[in-house]
C-alpha positions in Angstrom: 14.2 -9.9 -13.1 12.8 -9.8 -9.7 9.1 -9.1 -9.4 7.8 -7.2 -6.3 4.6 -5.8 -4.9 4.7 -2.8 -2.7 1.5 -2.1 -0.7 1.1 1.4 0.9 -1.6 2.1 3.5 -2.3 4.9 5.9 -1.0 4.5 9.4 -3.5 3.7 12.1 -5.0 6.9 13.5 -4.6 8.8 10.3 -8.0 10.0 9.0 -9.0 8.1 5.8 -11.7 10.1 4.0 -11.7 7.9 0.9 -12.1 4.8 3.1 -15.0 6.4 4.9 -16.6 7.4 1.5 -16.2 3.8 0.3 -17.7 2.5 3.5 -20.7 4.7 3.1 -21.1 3.8 -0.6 -21.0 0.1 0.2 -23.8 0.6 2.8 -25.9 2.6 0.3 -25.5 -0.2 -2.2 -26.9 -2.7 0.3 -23.7 -4.3 1.6 -24.4 -4.4 5.3 -21.9 -5.1 8.0 -18.9 -3.5 6.3 -16.9 -1.2 8.6 -13.5 0.3 9.0 -12.6 0.5 5.3 -9.0 1.7 4.7 -7.9 2.7 1.2 -4.4 2.2 0.0 -2.1 1.8 -3.1 -0.4 -1.2 -4.7 2.6 -0.9 -6.9 3.8 -3.9 -9.0 7.5 -3.5 -10.1 10.2 -5.5 -11.8 13.7 -4.9 -10.7 16.7 -6.0 -12.8 19.1 -8.5 -11.3 18.9 -11.7 -9.2 20.1 -10.5 -5.8 17.0 -10.4 -3.7 18.7 -8.6 -0.8 19.8 -5.7 -3.1 16.4 -5.6 -4.7 14.7 -5.3 -1.4 17.1 -2.6 -0.3 16.4 -0.7 -3.5 12.7 -1.1 -3.1 12.9 0.2 0.5 14.8 3.3 -0.8 12.1 3.8 -3.5 9.4 3.7 -0.8 11.2 6.1 1.5 11.9 8.6 -1.3 8.9 8.4 -3.5 6.2 5.7 -3.2 5.1 6.3 0.4 4.8 9.4 2.6 6.3 7.7 5.6 5.0 10.4 8.0 1.4 9.1 7.5 1.8 5.9 5.5 3.2 2.4 6.1 4.5 0.1 3.3 5.2 -3.6 2.9 7.3 -5.2 0.2 6.7 -8.7 -1.1 9.1 -10.3 -3.5 7.8 -12.9 -5.9 
């Protein structure tokens, strides 16, 4: 098994209302100096096999087809 972590975040310039809400809530809780909060998603997956190149290609296809909206989101893949 190959373990992987996919991180999906909004592209720069895309409005992030959840990030803005988190930023405001942190300020209201007394955490000063926090700015530019961006919210994202993390997926931890296990892919069968030992071929890391194939696993990475499969994970990229998963991101392109389901895990990320590539119009407004970026993704990164990290293999363990």
